[in-house]
N, C-alpha and C positions, 0 to 999 in steps of 0.2 A: 634180434639183438643177442649178443653174447652175454655171458655172465658178467664179464668185466664192464661192458657197456651199461648193463642194467644197474650194476653197483654204483658206477660213477653218476648215472642219471638219478638214482635214488638220493645220493648225497647232494647233488646239485639242485634237485627239486625241493629239498627241504630247506635249502639256504641259497637262493639265487637272487642276485649275482653273488659270486664268491671269488676270491682271489685265486688265480690259476695255480700258484705254488701250494696254497693251502689245500685246494682240491686234490692236487697230485699226492700230497702227503696223506690226506685222509683216505684216498683210494688204496694206498699200499701197493700199487702196481710197480713193476719194473719199468725202466725207462722205455724199453721197446714196446711193452704192452700199453703203457700210458700214451705214447705217441700214436699208436694204432687206434686206440679207443677214442681219443679226443678228435682225431682226424675223421673217423667214421661219424661221430656225433655231429660234428660241424658240417661235414659233407652232406649229410642227409637232412640238414635243417632242424635238428633237434636242439642244438645248442650253438652259441656263438661266442667268440672270443673278441673282447674289445680292449683297446689300449687307451688308458686315460693318464692324466698326470699322476694319479695315485698308484698306477701299476696295470698289470694285465688281469682282466676279469672274465669269468665265464658265466653265462646266464642261459636259462632255458628259453628256447624259442617256440618249441612245440611240446605239448603235454599229451602223450598218446593215451594215457589212462582216462583223462577227461575229454579227449578228442577235441582239443582246443588249440588254436594257433594263438600264441601270445604275442607275436610280432608279425607285422606284414612285411614281406620281403619282395623285392622287385625281381623281375626276370633278368637273366644275365644278358640276353641278346634279343634283338628285335624291338625297335622303337614302337612299332604298332602294337606290340603285345605288352610293352612295359608301362602299364597304367600308373604305377606308383612312383616311377622315377621322376626326379626333379630335373633331370638332364634330357631335354627333348631336342 
């Protein structure tokens, strides 16, 4: 993880879920660095962005320090491998 990713993860870990805009402001990153950082964290299954009626929220999905998966995610492809999907 880059220093930016570690910093955002530390903020997110202490307050998860948190509103996307609040997390961006707390991180102090430029728009370009913010976009890259949040994309990496979500792509690698460390965090996820959810849209609710109250806004966009980011939450931790995987905690590397504790080596704990905080949310079960399904596979993207392969119905035979997709144990957790409700769509069979």
